[in-house]
mmCIF file of the C-alpha atoms, coordinates in Angstrom:
data_MODEL
# 
_entry.id   MODEL 
# 
loop_
_atom_site.group_PDB 
_atom_site.id 
_atom_site.type_symbol 
_atom_site.label_atom_id 
_atom_site.label_alt_id 
_atom_site.label_comp_id 
_atom_site.label_asym_id 
_atom_site.label_entity_id 
_atom_site.label_seq_id 
_atom_site.pdbx_PDB_ins_code 
_atom_site.Cartn_x 
_atom_site.Cartn_y 
_atom_site.Cartn_z 
_atom_site.occupancy 
_atom_site.B_iso_or_equiv 
_atom_site.pdbx_formal_charge 
_atom_site.auth_seq_id 
_atom_site.auth_comp_id 
_atom_site.auth_asym_id 
_atom_site.auth_atom_id 
_atom_site.pdbx_PDB_model_num 
ATOM 1   C CA . MET A 1 1   ? -223.472 -302.909 27.865  1.00 0.00 ? 1   MET A CA 1 
ATOM 2   C CA . LYS A 1 2   ? -220.132 -301.128 27.663  1.00 0.00 ? 2   LYS A CA 1 
ATOM 3   C CA . GLN A 1 3   ? -218.385 -301.263 24.281  1.00 0.00 ? 3   GLN A CA 1 
ATOM 4   C CA . ALA A 1 4   ? -214.803 -302.559 24.363  1.00 0.00 ? 4   ALA A CA 1 
ATOM 5   C CA . GLN A 1 5   ? -212.166 -299.900 23.847  1.00 0.00 ? 5   GLN A CA 1 
ATOM 6   C CA . ARG A 1 6   ? -210.339 -300.002 20.562  1.00 0.00 ? 6   ARG A CA 1 
ATOM 7   C CA . ARG A 1 7   ? -206.743 -301.146 20.789  1.00 0.00 ? 7   ARG A CA 1 
ATOM 8   C CA . LEU A 1 8   ? -204.126 -298.625 19.693  1.00 0.00 ? 8   LEU A CA 1 
ATOM 9   C CA . THR A 1 9   ? -202.469 -301.305 17.581  1.00 0.00 ? 9   THR A CA 1 
ATOM 10  C CA . GLU A 1 10  ? -205.726 -301.771 15.617  1.00 0.00 ? 10  GLU A CA 1 
ATOM 11  C CA . LEU A 1 11  ? -205.783 -298.077 14.762  1.00 0.00 ? 11  LEU A CA 1 
ATOM 12  C CA . LEU A 1 12  ? -202.088 -298.101 13.831  1.00 0.00 ? 12  LEU A CA 1 
ATOM 13  C CA . ALA A 1 13  ? -202.588 -301.150 11.596  1.00 0.00 ? 13  ALA A CA 1 
ATOM 14  C CA . GLU A 1 14  ? -205.524 -299.399 9.894   1.00 0.00 ? 14  GLU A CA 1 
ATOM 15  C CA . GLU A 1 15  ? -203.286 -296.394 9.319   1.00 0.00 ? 15  GLU A CA 1 
ATOM 16  C CA . HIS A 1 16  ? -200.649 -298.725 7.853   1.00 0.00 ? 16  HIS A CA 1 
ATOM 17  C CA . ARG A 1 17  ? -203.190 -299.934 5.283   1.00 0.00 ? 17  ARG A CA 1 
ATOM 18  C CA . MET A 1 18  ? -203.830 -296.331 4.277   1.00 0.00 ? 18  MET A CA 1 
ATOM 19  C CA . ILE A 1 19  ? -200.107 -295.569 4.089   1.00 0.00 ? 19  ILE A CA 1 
ATOM 20  C CA . GLN A 1 20  ? -199.635 -298.640 1.887   1.00 0.00 ? 20  GLN A CA 1 
ATOM 21  C CA . ARG A 1 21  ? -202.260 -297.266 -0.499  1.00 0.00 ? 21  ARG A CA 1 
ATOM 22  C CA . GLY A 1 22  ? -200.383 -293.950 -0.503  1.00 0.00 ? 22  GLY A CA 1 
ATOM 23  C CA . LEU A 1 23  ? -197.154 -295.780 -1.316  1.00 0.00 ? 23  LEU A CA 1 
ATOM 24  C CA . VAL A 1 24  ? -198.843 -297.443 -4.288  1.00 0.00 ? 24  VAL A CA 1 
ATOM 25  C CA . VAL A 1 25  ? -199.775 -293.966 -5.559  1.00 0.00 ? 25  VAL A CA 1 
ATOM 26  C CA . LEU A 1 26  ? -196.203 -292.800 -4.963  1.00 0.00 ? 26  LEU A CA 1 
ATOM 27  C CA . GLY A 1 27  ? -194.865 -295.802 -6.880  1.00 0.00 ? 27  GLY A CA 1 
ATOM 28  C CA . ARG A 1 28  ? -197.159 -295.065 -9.800  1.00 0.00 ? 28  ARG A CA 1 
ATOM 29  C CA . MET A 1 29  ? -196.124 -291.412 -9.672  1.00 0.00 ? 29  MET A CA 1 
ATOM 30  C CA . ALA A 1 30  ? -192.463 -292.428 -9.821  1.00 0.00 ? 30  ALA A CA 1 
ATOM 31  C CA . ALA A 1 31  ? -193.186 -294.750 -12.756 1.00 0.00 ? 31  ALA A CA 1 
ATOM 32  C CA . GLN A 1 32  ? -194.971 -291.903 -14.546 1.00 0.00 ? 32  GLN A CA 1 
ATOM 33  C CA . LEU A 1 33  ? -192.024 -289.572 -13.989 1.00 0.00 ? 33  LEU A CA 1 
ATOM 34  C CA . ARG A 1 34  ? -189.463 -292.248 -14.882 1.00 0.00 ? 34  ARG A CA 1 
ATOM 35  C CA . SER A 1 35  ? -191.237 -292.870 -18.197 1.00 0.00 ? 35  SER A CA 1 
ATOM 36  C CA . GLY A 1 36  ? -191.057 -289.152 -19.027 1.00 0.00 ? 36  GLY A CA 1 
ATOM 37  C CA . GLY A 1 37  ? -194.693 -288.471 -18.230 1.00 0.00 ? 37  GLY A CA 1 
ATOM 38  C CA . GLU A 1 38  ? -196.012 -285.430 -16.458 1.00 0.00 ? 38  GLU A CA 1 
ATOM 39  C CA . VAL A 1 39  ? -197.540 -285.192 -13.007 1.00 0.00 ? 39  VAL A CA 1 
ATOM 40  C CA . HIS A 1 40  ? -199.327 -282.026 -11.966 1.00 0.00 ? 40  HIS A CA 1 
ATOM 41  C CA . PRO A 1 41  ? -197.379 -280.224 -9.213  1.00 0.00 ? 41  PRO A CA 1 
ATOM 42  C CA . GLU A 1 42  ? -200.464 -280.046 -6.990  1.00 0.00 ? 42  GLU A CA 1 
ATOM 43  C CA . VAL A 1 43  ? -200.786 -283.850 -7.125  1.00 0.00 ? 43  VAL A CA 1 
ATOM 44  C CA . VAL A 1 44  ? -197.125 -284.261 -6.201  1.00 0.00 ? 44  VAL A CA 1 
ATOM 45  C CA . GLU A 1 45  ? -197.595 -281.833 -3.299  1.00 0.00 ? 45  GLU A CA 1 
ATOM 46  C CA . ALA A 1 46  ? -200.770 -283.620 -2.160  1.00 0.00 ? 46  ALA A CA 1 
ATOM 47  C CA . CYS A 1 47  ? -198.909 -286.939 -2.113  1.00 0.00 ? 47  CYS A CA 1 
ATOM 48  C CA . LEU A 1 48  ? -196.039 -285.414 -0.145  1.00 0.00 ? 48  LEU A CA 1 
ATOM 49  C CA . ARG A 1 49  ? -198.537 -283.792 2.232   1.00 0.00 ? 49  ARG A CA 1 
ATOM 50  C CA . PHE A 1 50  ? -200.135 -287.206 2.796   1.00 0.00 ? 50  PHE A CA 1 
ATOM 51  C CA . LEU A 1 51  ? -196.724 -288.663 3.635   1.00 0.00 ? 51  LEU A CA 1 
ATOM 52  C CA . ARG A 1 52  ? -195.675 -285.732 5.863   1.00 0.00 ? 52  ARG A CA 1 
ATOM 53  C CA . ASP A 1 53  ? -198.938 -284.940 7.598   1.00 0.00 ? 53  ASP A CA 1 
ATOM 54  C CA . PHE A 1 54  ? -200.589 -288.341 7.819   1.00 0.00 ? 54  PHE A CA 1 
ATOM 55  C CA . ALA A 1 55  ? -197.822 -290.948 7.748   1.00 0.00 ? 55  ALA A CA 1 
ATOM 56  C CA . ASP A 1 56  ? -195.447 -288.929 9.879   1.00 0.00 ? 56  ASP A CA 1 
ATOM 57  C CA . GLN A 1 57  ? -197.253 -286.317 11.951  1.00 0.00 ? 57  GLN A CA 1 
ATOM 58  C CA . GLN A 1 58  ? -200.355 -288.392 12.640  1.00 0.00 ? 58  GLN A CA 1 
ATOM 59  C CA . HIS A 1 59  ? -199.147 -291.978 12.505  1.00 0.00 ? 59  HIS A CA 1 
ATOM 60  C CA . HIS A 1 60  ? -195.529 -291.837 13.661  1.00 0.00 ? 60  HIS A CA 1 
ATOM 61  C CA . GLU A 1 61  ? -196.484 -289.389 16.412  1.00 0.00 ? 61  GLU A CA 1 
ATOM 62  C CA . LYS A 1 62  ? -198.891 -291.966 17.893  1.00 0.00 ? 62  LYS A CA 1 
ATOM 63  C CA . GLU A 1 63  ? -196.142 -294.552 17.828  1.00 0.00 ? 63  GLU A CA 1 
ATOM 64  C CA . GLU A 1 64  ? -193.379 -292.308 19.185  1.00 0.00 ? 64  GLU A CA 1 
ATOM 65  C CA . HIS A 1 65  ? -195.428 -290.430 21.788  1.00 0.00 ? 65  HIS A CA 1 
ATOM 66  C CA . VAL A 1 66  ? -197.954 -293.030 22.914  1.00 0.00 ? 66  VAL A CA 1 
ATOM 67  C CA . LEU A 1 67  ? -197.033 -296.623 22.009  1.00 0.00 ? 67  LEU A CA 1 
ATOM 68  C CA . PHE A 1 68  ? -193.251 -296.472 22.406  1.00 0.00 ? 68  PHE A CA 1 
ATOM 69  C CA . PRO A 1 69  ? -193.274 -294.672 25.798  1.00 0.00 ? 69  PRO A CA 1 
ATOM 70  C CA . TRP A 1 70  ? -195.888 -297.151 27.023  1.00 0.00 ? 70  TRP A CA 1 
ATOM 71  C CA . LEU A 1 71  ? -193.697 -300.065 25.894  1.00 0.00 ? 71  LEU A CA 1 
ATOM 72  C CA . GLU A 1 72  ? -190.723 -298.437 27.622  1.00 0.00 ? 72  GLU A CA 1 
ATOM 73  C CA . ALA A 1 73  ? -192.770 -298.220 30.811  1.00 0.00 ? 73  ALA A CA 1 
ATOM 74  C CA . GLN A 1 74  ? -193.386 -301.963 30.373  1.00 0.00 ? 74  GLN A CA 1 
ATOM 75  C CA . GLY A 1 75  ? -189.613 -302.579 30.291  1.00 0.00 ? 75  GLY A CA 1 
ATOM 76  C CA . LEU A 1 76  ? -188.468 -302.200 26.660  1.00 0.00 ? 76  LEU A CA 1 
ATOM 77  C CA . SER A 1 77  ? -185.315 -300.181 26.173  1.00 0.00 ? 77  SER A CA 1 
ATOM 78  C CA . HIS A 1 78  ? -185.381 -296.717 24.634  1.00 0.00 ? 78  HIS A CA 1 
ATOM 79  C CA . GLU A 1 79  ? -181.679 -296.887 23.758  1.00 0.00 ? 79  GLU A CA 1 
ATOM 80  C CA . SER A 1 80  ? -181.450 -300.263 22.016  1.00 0.00 ? 80  SER A CA 1 
ATOM 81  C CA . GLY A 1 81  ? -183.623 -302.997 20.613  1.00 0.00 ? 81  GLY A CA 1 
ATOM 82  C CA . PRO A 1 82  ? -186.772 -302.686 18.524  1.00 0.00 ? 82  PRO A CA 1 
ATOM 83  C CA . LEU A 1 83  ? -187.877 -299.240 19.686  1.00 0.00 ? 83  LEU A CA 1 
ATOM 84  C CA . ALA A 1 84  ? -184.507 -297.660 18.916  1.00 0.00 ? 84  ALA A CA 1 
ATOM 85  C CA . VAL A 1 85  ? -184.478 -299.330 15.491  1.00 0.00 ? 85  VAL A CA 1 
ATOM 86  C CA . LEU A 1 86  ? -188.017 -298.200 14.689  1.00 0.00 ? 86  LEU A CA 1 
ATOM 87  C CA . ARG A 1 87  ? -187.316 -294.616 15.789  1.00 0.00 ? 87  ARG A CA 1 
ATOM 88  C CA . ASP A 1 88  ? -184.271 -294.588 13.529  1.00 0.00 ? 88  ASP A CA 1 
ATOM 89  C CA . GLU A 1 89  ? -186.378 -295.936 10.671  1.00 0.00 ? 89  GLU A CA 1 
ATOM 90  C CA . HIS A 1 90  ? -188.926 -293.152 11.211  1.00 0.00 ? 90  HIS A CA 1 
ATOM 91  C CA . GLU A 1 91  ? -186.063 -290.680 10.755  1.00 0.00 ? 91  GLU A CA 1 
ATOM 92  C CA . GLN A 1 92  ? -185.050 -292.419 7.544   1.00 0.00 ? 92  GLN A CA 1 
ATOM 93  C CA . VAL A 1 93  ? -188.630 -292.106 6.250   1.00 0.00 ? 93  VAL A CA 1 
ATOM 94  C CA . ARG A 1 94  ? -188.572 -288.394 7.114   1.00 0.00 ? 94  ARG A CA 1 
ATOM 95  C CA . ASP A 1 95  ? -185.276 -287.969 5.280   1.00 0.00 ? 95  ASP A CA 1 
ATOM 96  C CA . HIS A 1 96  ? -186.630 -289.560 2.089   1.00 0.00 ? 96  HIS A CA 1 
ATOM 97  C CA . VAL A 1 97  ? -189.719 -287.336 2.239   1.00 0.00 ? 97  VAL A CA 1 
ATOM 98  C CA . ARG A 1 98  ? -187.555 -284.226 2.786   1.00 0.00 ? 98  ARG A CA 1 
ATOM 99  C CA . ARG A 1 99  ? -185.418 -285.129 -0.225  1.00 0.00 ? 99  ARG A CA 1 
ATOM 100 C CA . MET A 1 100 ? -188.469 -285.759 -2.397  1.00 0.00 ? 100 MET A CA 1 
ATOM 101 C CA . SER A 1 101 ? -189.970 -282.457 -1.251  1.00 0.00 ? 101 SER A CA 1 
ATOM 102 C CA . ALA A 1 102 ? -186.811 -280.559 -2.133  1.00 0.00 ? 102 ALA A CA 1 
ATOM 103 C CA . SER A 1 103 ? -186.608 -282.087 -5.606  1.00 0.00 ? 103 SER A CA 1 
ATOM 104 C CA . ALA A 1 104 ? -190.370 -281.789 -6.235  1.00 0.00 ? 104 ALA A CA 1 
ATOM 105 C CA . ARG A 1 105 ? -190.048 -278.045 -6.661  1.00 0.00 ? 105 ARG A CA 1 
ATOM 106 C CA . HIS A 1 106 ? -188.036 -278.604 -9.840  1.00 0.00 ? 106 HIS A CA 1 
ATOM 107 C CA . LEU A 1 107 ? -189.615 -281.709 -11.412 1.00 0.00 ? 107 LEU A CA 1 
ATOM 108 C CA . GLU A 1 108 ? -190.872 -279.849 -14.465 1.00 0.00 ? 108 GLU A CA 1 
ATOM 109 C CA . THR A 1 109 ? -187.576 -278.134 -15.305 1.00 0.00 ? 109 THR A CA 1 
ATOM 110 C CA . ASP A 1 110 ? -184.697 -280.203 -13.951 1.00 0.00 ? 110 ASP A CA 1 
ATOM 111 C CA . PRO A 1 111 ? -184.020 -283.803 -15.072 1.00 0.00 ? 111 PRO A CA 1 
ATOM 112 C CA . GLU A 1 112 ? -181.732 -284.309 -12.052 1.00 0.00 ? 112 GLU A CA 1 
ATOM 113 C CA . ALA A 1 113 ? -184.548 -283.292 -9.680  1.00 0.00 ? 113 ALA A CA 1 
ATOM 114 C CA . ARG A 1 114 ? -186.816 -285.797 -11.417 1.00 0.00 ? 114 ARG A CA 1 
ATOM 115 C CA . ARG A 1 115 ? -184.163 -288.513 -11.043 1.00 0.00 ? 115 ARG A CA 1 
ATOM 116 C CA . VAL A 1 116 ? -183.679 -287.724 -7.340  1.00 0.00 ? 116 VAL A CA 1 
ATOM 117 C CA . PHE A 1 117 ? -187.429 -287.710 -6.708  1.00 0.00 ? 117 PHE A CA 1 
ATOM 118 C CA . VAL A 1 118 ? -187.882 -291.072 -8.451  1.00 0.00 ? 118 VAL A CA 1 
ATOM 119 C CA . LEU A 1 119 ? -184.890 -292.565 -6.614  1.00 0.00 ? 119 LEU A CA 1 
ATOM 120 C CA . HIS A 1 120 ? -186.166 -291.531 -3.174  1.00 0.00 ? 120 HIS A CA 1 
ATOM 121 C CA . ALA A 1 121 ? -189.746 -292.505 -3.996  1.00 0.00 ? 121 ALA A CA 1 
ATOM 122 C CA . GLY A 1 122 ? -188.560 -296.026 -4.807  1.00 0.00 ? 122 GLY A CA 1 
ATOM 123 C CA . GLU A 1 123 ? -186.290 -296.280 -1.788  1.00 0.00 ? 123 GLU A CA 1 
ATOM 124 C CA . LEU A 1 124 ? -188.961 -294.890 0.535   1.00 0.00 ? 124 LEU A CA 1 
ATOM 125 C CA . SER A 1 125 ? -191.641 -297.238 -0.766  1.00 0.00 ? 125 SER A CA 1 
ATOM 126 C CA . LEU A 1 126 ? -189.571 -300.381 -0.322  1.00 0.00 ? 126 LEU A CA 1 
ATOM 127 C CA . PHE A 1 127 ? -188.199 -299.242 3.023   1.00 0.00 ? 127 PHE A CA 1 
ATOM 128 C CA . PHE A 1 128 ? -191.591 -298.187 4.421   1.00 0.00 ? 128 PHE A CA 1 
ATOM 129 C CA . TRP A 1 129 ? -193.294 -301.460 3.407   1.00 0.00 ? 129 TRP A CA 1 
ATOM 130 C CA . LYS A 1 130 ? -190.593 -303.432 5.270   1.00 0.00 ? 130 LYS A CA 1 
ATOM 131 C CA . HIS A 1 131 ? -190.860 -301.082 8.261   1.00 0.00 ? 131 HIS A CA 1 
ATOM 132 C CA . MET A 1 132 ? -194.624 -301.526 8.536   1.00 0.00 ? 132 MET A CA 1 
ATOM 133 C CA . LEU A 1 133 ? -194.260 -305.292 8.217   1.00 0.00 ? 133 LEU A CA 1 
ATOM 134 C CA . LYS A 1 134 ? -191.948 -305.286 11.274  1.00 0.00 ? 134 LYS A CA 1 
ATOM 135 C CA . GLU A 1 135 ? -194.474 -303.276 13.241  1.00 0.00 ? 135 GLU A CA 1 
ATOM 136 C CA . ASN A 1 136 ? -197.490 -305.325 12.132  1.00 0.00 ? 136 ASN A CA 1 
ATOM 137 C CA . GLU A 1 137 ? -195.847 -308.735 12.556  1.00 0.00 ? 137 GLU A CA 1 
ATOM 138 C CA . VAL A 1 138 ? -193.539 -308.153 15.534  1.00 0.00 ? 138 VAL A CA 1 
ATOM 139 C CA . LEU A 1 139 ? -194.136 -304.937 17.485  1.00 0.00 ? 139 LEU A CA 1 
ATOM 140 C CA . PHE A 1 140 ? -197.932 -304.818 17.568  1.00 0.00 ? 140 PHE A CA 1 
ATOM 141 C CA . PRO A 1 141 ? -198.394 -308.474 18.646  1.00 0.00 ? 141 PRO A CA 1 
ATOM 142 C CA . MET A 1 142 ? -195.663 -307.956 21.275  1.00 0.00 ? 142 MET A CA 1 
ATOM 143 C CA . ALA A 1 143 ? -197.509 -304.859 22.537  1.00 0.00 ? 143 ALA A CA 1 
ATOM 144 C CA . GLU A 1 144 ? -200.749 -306.814 22.855  1.00 0.00 ? 144 GLU A CA 1 
ATOM 145 C CA . ARG A 1 145 ? -198.998 -309.496 24.914  1.00 0.00 ? 145 ARG A CA 1 
ATOM 146 C CA . THR A 1 146 ? -197.495 -306.839 27.203  1.00 0.00 ? 146 THR A CA 1 
ATOM 147 C CA . GLY A 1 147 ? -199.105 -305.308 30.271  1.00 0.00 ? 147 GLY A CA 1 
ATOM 148 C CA . GLY A 1 148 ? -202.694 -306.095 29.332  1.00 0.00 ? 148 GLY A CA 1 
ATOM 149 C CA . GLY A 1 149 ? -202.491 -304.751 25.781  1.00 0.00 ? 149 GLY A CA 1 
ATOM 150 C CA . THR A 1 150 ? -203.120 -301.354 24.237  1.00 0.00 ? 150 THR A CA 1 
ATOM 151 C CA . ALA A 1 151 ? -206.891 -301.025 24.660  1.00 0.00 ? 151 ALA A CA 1 
ATOM 152 C CA . GLY A 1 152 ? -206.689 -298.127 27.115  1.00 0.00 ? 152 GLY A CA 1 
ATOM 153 C CA . LEU A 1 153 ? -204.040 -296.088 25.325  1.00 0.00 ? 153 LEU A CA 1 
ATOM 154 C CA . LEU A 1 154 ? -206.316 -294.041 23.057  1.00 0.00 ? 154 LEU A CA 1 
ATOM 155 C CA . ARG A 1 155 ? -207.956 -292.308 26.035  1.00 0.00 ? 155 ARG A CA 1 
ATOM 156 C CA . GLY A 1 156 ? -211.039 -291.062 24.242  1.00 0.00 ? 156 GLY A CA 1 
ATOM 157 C CA . GLU A 1 157 ? -209.041 -289.907 21.210  1.00 0.00 ? 157 GLU A CA 1 
ATOM 158 C CA . ASP A 1 158 ? -210.460 -292.640 18.989  1.00 0.00 ? 158 ASP A CA 1 
ATOM 159 C CA . GLY A 1 159 ? -213.273 -290.381 17.741  1.00 0.00 ? 159 GLY A CA 1 
ATOM 160 C CA . GLY A 1 160 ? -210.759 -287.731 16.801  1.00 0.00 ? 160 GLY A CA 1 
ATOM 161 C CA . ALA A 1 161 ? -208.526 -290.346 15.221  1.00 0.00 ? 161 ALA A CA 1 
ATOM 162 C CA . GLN A 1 162 ? -211.449 -291.584 13.132  1.00 0.00 ? 162 GLN A CA 1 
ATOM 163 C CA . LYS A 1 163 ? -212.156 -288.033 11.938  1.00 0.00 ? 163 LYS A CA 1 
ATOM 164 C CA . VAL A 1 164 ? -208.522 -287.602 10.895  1.00 0.00 ? 164 VAL A CA 1 
ATOM 165 C CA . LEU A 1 165 ? -208.603 -290.985 9.148   1.00 0.00 ? 165 LEU A CA 1 
ATOM 166 C CA . GLU A 1 166 ? -211.640 -289.915 7.172   1.00 0.00 ? 166 GLU A CA 1 
ATOM 167 C CA . GLU A 1 167 ? -210.050 -286.619 6.130   1.00 0.00 ? 167 GLU A CA 1 
ATOM 168 C CA . TYR A 1 168 ? -206.952 -288.381 4.854   1.00 0.00 ? 168 TYR A CA 1 
ATOM 169 C CA . ARG A 1 169 ? -209.007 -291.174 3.301   1.00 0.00 ? 169 ARG A CA 1 
ATOM 170 C CA . VAL A 1 170 ? -210.652 -288.515 1.099   1.00 0.00 ? 170 VAL A CA 1 
ATOM 171 C CA . LEU A 1 171 ? -207.234 -287.127 0.109   1.00 0.00 ? 171 LEU A CA 1 
ATOM 172 C CA . LEU A 1 172 ? -205.991 -290.647 -0.599  1.00 0.00 ? 172 LEU A CA 1 
ATOM 173 C CA . GLU A 1 173 ? -208.981 -291.382 -2.834  1.00 0.00 ? 173 GLU A CA 1 
ATOM 174 C CA . GLN A 1 174 ? -208.258 -288.180 -4.784  1.00 0.00 ? 174 GLN A CA 1 
ATOM 175 C CA . LEU A 1 175 ? -204.640 -289.255 -5.205  1.00 0.00 ? 175 LEU A CA 1 
ATOM 176 C CA . GLU A 1 176 ? -205.679 -292.731 -6.347  1.00 0.00 ? 176 GLU A CA 1 
ATOM 177 C CA . LYS A 1 177 ? -208.014 -291.175 -8.904  1.00 0.00 ? 177 LYS A CA 1 
ATOM 178 C CA . ALA A 1 178 ? -205.198 -288.935 -10.190 1.00 0.00 ? 178 ALA A CA 1 
ATOM 179 C CA . ALA A 1 179 ? -202.901 -291.983 -10.478 1.00 0.00 ? 179 ALA A CA 1 
ATOM 180 C CA . ALA A 1 180 ? -205.417 -294.160 -12.322 1.00 0.00 ? 180 ALA A CA 1 
ATOM 181 C CA . ASP A 1 181 ? -203.912 -293.461 -15.763 1.00 0.00 ? 181 ASP A CA 1 
ATOM 182 C CA . TRP A 1 182 ? -200.271 -293.640 -14.715 1.00 0.00 ? 182 TRP A CA 1 
ATOM 183 C CA . PRO A 1 183 ? -198.210 -296.783 -15.294 1.00 0.00 ? 183 PRO A CA 1 
ATOM 184 C CA . SER A 1 184 ? -198.088 -299.257 -12.469 1.00 0.00 ? 184 SER A CA 1 
ATOM 185 C CA . ALA A 1 185 ? -194.983 -299.155 -10.312 1.00 0.00 ? 185 ALA A CA 1 
ATOM 186 C CA . ALA A 1 186 ? -194.047 -302.575 -11.689 1.00 0.00 ? 186 ALA A CA 1 
ATOM 187 C CA . ALA A 1 187 ? -193.836 -301.203 -15.243 1.00 0.00 ? 187 ALA A CA 1 
# 
């Protein structure tokens, strides 16, 4: 019996859950820095790498180069509406990560760099949670109601996607372990 193909939206939602865990780490990191605590530079870089390489290059690439073009082929506009908004939001996420990356180089020596990092970490976290909620609650259900759904869009890449997920899951677990003694983001 043939196994049903995994829907692209299922994979993207799974990636969202991982990104949310990464944002919790980022929030705790910001709380640690805000309280005057130290964070090892390699942990900061690993968190930024997770955001750049996984959240953007892996996750956003699937949305921008697979899901969005497919939805456009189904009649959604590239220039306006939800896809244009979401693309713009991806750019805003990238901008926050770039700003955090630039200030991360000076966290140990420059109070202004620490302030900028904490500011963008907070703004990114709140913004990204809202962004993923839009995709999970609006875009993904809309995609599944459109043109027969997203089951065929992975085209055999699901095994590779699972391998990538596992690699980043390991990195995420290391980050969560590093953040275990930091204050919660709510502190």
